[in-house]
C-alpha positions in Angstrom: -12.1 -2.5 -12.1 -12.9 -2.0 -8.4 -12.6 -4.5 -5.5 -14.7 -3.6 -2.4 -13.9 -5.4 0.8 -15.7 -4.1 3.9 -12.7 -2.9 6.2 -12.0 1.0 5.2 -12.0 4.3 7.0 -14.1 6.8 4.9 -14.0 10.2 4.4 -16.9 12.5 2.9 -16.9 16.2 2.6 -13.5 16.6 4.3 -14.5 14.9 7.4 -12.5 12.1 8.7 -13.8 8.9 10.4 -11.6 6.8 12.3 -12.6 3.0 13.0 -13.3 2.4 16.4 -12.6 -0.9 18.2 -12.6 -2.4 21.8 -9.4 -2.0 23.3 -7.5 -5.4 23.6 -6.6 -7.0 26.7 -2.8 -6.1 27.4 -0.9 -9.3 27.5 3.0 -9.5 28.8 5.0 -10.4 26.0 8.8 -11.3 26.3 10.9 -9.3 23.8 11.6 -11.4 20.6 15.2 -12.7 20.4 17.1 -11.2 17.7 20.8 -11.3 16.6 22.9 -8.5 16.6 25.1 -7.5 13.9 29.0 -6.4 14.5 27.9 -2.9 15.0 25.2 -4.0 17.5 22.2 -3.2 15.8 19.2 -6.0 15.2 19.2 -8.1 12.2 15.5 -8.7 12.4 14.3 -5.8 10.0 16.5 -6.7 7.5 15.2 -10.5 7.3 11.5 -9.0 7.1 10.6 -8.8 3.3 8.3 -6.1 2.6 7.2 -4.2 -0.3 9.5 -1.4 -1.3 7.9 1.8 -2.0 9.7 4.5 -3.9 10.4 7.8 -2.5 10.1 10.3 -5.6 7.7 12.7 -6.8 4.5 10.9 -8.6 5.6 12.5 -12.3 9.1 10.7 -11.8 7.3 7.5 -10.5 5.2 7.6 -13.7 8.2 8.5 -16.0 9.9 5.3 -14.8 6.9 3.1 -15.1 6.7 4.2 -18.6 10.5 3.7 -19.1 10.3 0.3 -17.4 7.0 -0.7 -19.2 5.5 -1.3 -15.7 2.4 -0.5 -13.9 2.3 1.6 -10.9 0.7 0.3 -7.6 -0.5 3.5 -5.4 -1.3 2.8 -1.6 -3.1 5.7 -0.9 -3.3 6.3 2.9 -3.6 8.5 6.0 -1.8 8.4 9.4 -5.2 8.1 11.1 -6.7 5.1 9.6 -6.2 1.8 11.4 -6.7 -0.6 8.3 -4.0 1.2 6.5 -1.8 0.6 9.6 -2.8 -3.0 9.7 -1.8 -3.4 5.7 1.5 -2.0 6.6 2.3 -4.4 9.3 0.3 -7.5 8.0 -0.1 -7.3 4.1 3.0 -5.5 2.9 5.5 -7.7 4.7 4.1 -10.9 3.5 6.8 -12.8 1.6 4.5 -13.7 -1.5 3.0 -10.2 -1.6 6.7 -8.5 -1.5 8.2 -10.8 -3.8 5.2 -10.2 -6.1 5.2 -6.7 -6.3 8.7 -5.7 -5.9 9.3 -7.7 -9.1 6.3 -6.5 -11.3 5.4 -3.0 -9.9 6.6 0.5 -9.2 5.3 0.8 -5.8 4.3 4.1 -4.4 2.7 5.5 -1.1 0.4 8.5 -1.1 -0.2 10.0 2.3 -3.5 11.8 1.4 -2.8 14.7 3.4 -1.5 18.0 2.4 -2.9 19.8 -0.6 -0.8 18.2 -3.5 -1.5 14.8 -2.5 -5.4 15.4 -1.8 -5.5 16.6 -5.3 -3.6 13.4 -6.7 -6.1 11.3 -4.3 -9.2 12.9 -5.8 -7.9 12.6 -9.3 -8.0 8.6 -8.7 -11.6 9.1 -6.8 -10.3 8.3 -3.2 -13.1 8.5 -1.0 -12.0 5.9 1.9 -8.8 4.7 3.1 -6.7 2.4 2.4 -7.4 2.8 -1.4 -5.1 0.8 -3.3 -5.1 2.4 -7.3 -3.0 1.0 -10.2 -1.9 3.2 -13.1 -0.1 3.2 -16.1 2.9 5.2 -17.0 0.3 7.6 -18.5 -1.3 8.0 -15.2 -4.5 6.3 -16.6 -6.2 4.1 -13.7 -6.5 0.8 -14.5 -8.1 -0.4 -11.3 -8.7 0.1 -7.5 -9.4 -1.7 -4.4 -11.0 0.2 -1.5 -10.2 -0.9 2.1 -8.3 -3.8 3.8 -7.7 -6.6 1.9 -5.2 -9.7 2.8 -2.1 -10.7 1.2 -3.5 -13.6 -0.9 -6.0 -10.9 -2.2 -3.5 -8.3 -3.0 -1.5 -10.9 -4.9 -4.7 -12.2 -6.9 -5.6 -8.4 -7.7 -2.0 -7.8 -8.9 -1.8 -10.7 -11.1 -5.6 -9.7 -12.5 -4.3 -6.1 -13.4 -1.1 -7.6 -15.1 -3.1 -10.2 -17.0 -5.6 -7.3 -18.0 -3.2 -4.7 -18.8 0.4 -6.1 -19.3 3.6 -4.6 -18.0 6.5 -6.7 -17.8 
């Protein structure tokens, strides 16, 4: 199962291609009003829901998935990829997507730089960013999506994966 939207950064033969876009006109924005907590820190971040990505070794994530009978959602990204950054800002912070993925998946982020991470990305056929991969507790790929997708598409694809391959 492969979903191919149109907005991705591609990598062929180890070369990196960044998405180019026209510069935006700068507009003056007033800073958002936020309430402060008693310790003086903003409460704004705590009110923004987002998909919670675990920070473990990938093998530990697979063991957790097996134990909890859940599917692993892997966001394969790079630091230089604009669509990846856009997904972090717009999609992974969407209320519906965050609620659905936090409840139904073990969520894992994989920065595809570094020898170990590149090897893992190649294992799942990653050739462009972002690539969203779904795997079971044995590490078997259940589906993937290449490029930027919006929150509705992300939730719909997640529902399709759960319908076809189970998990809790």
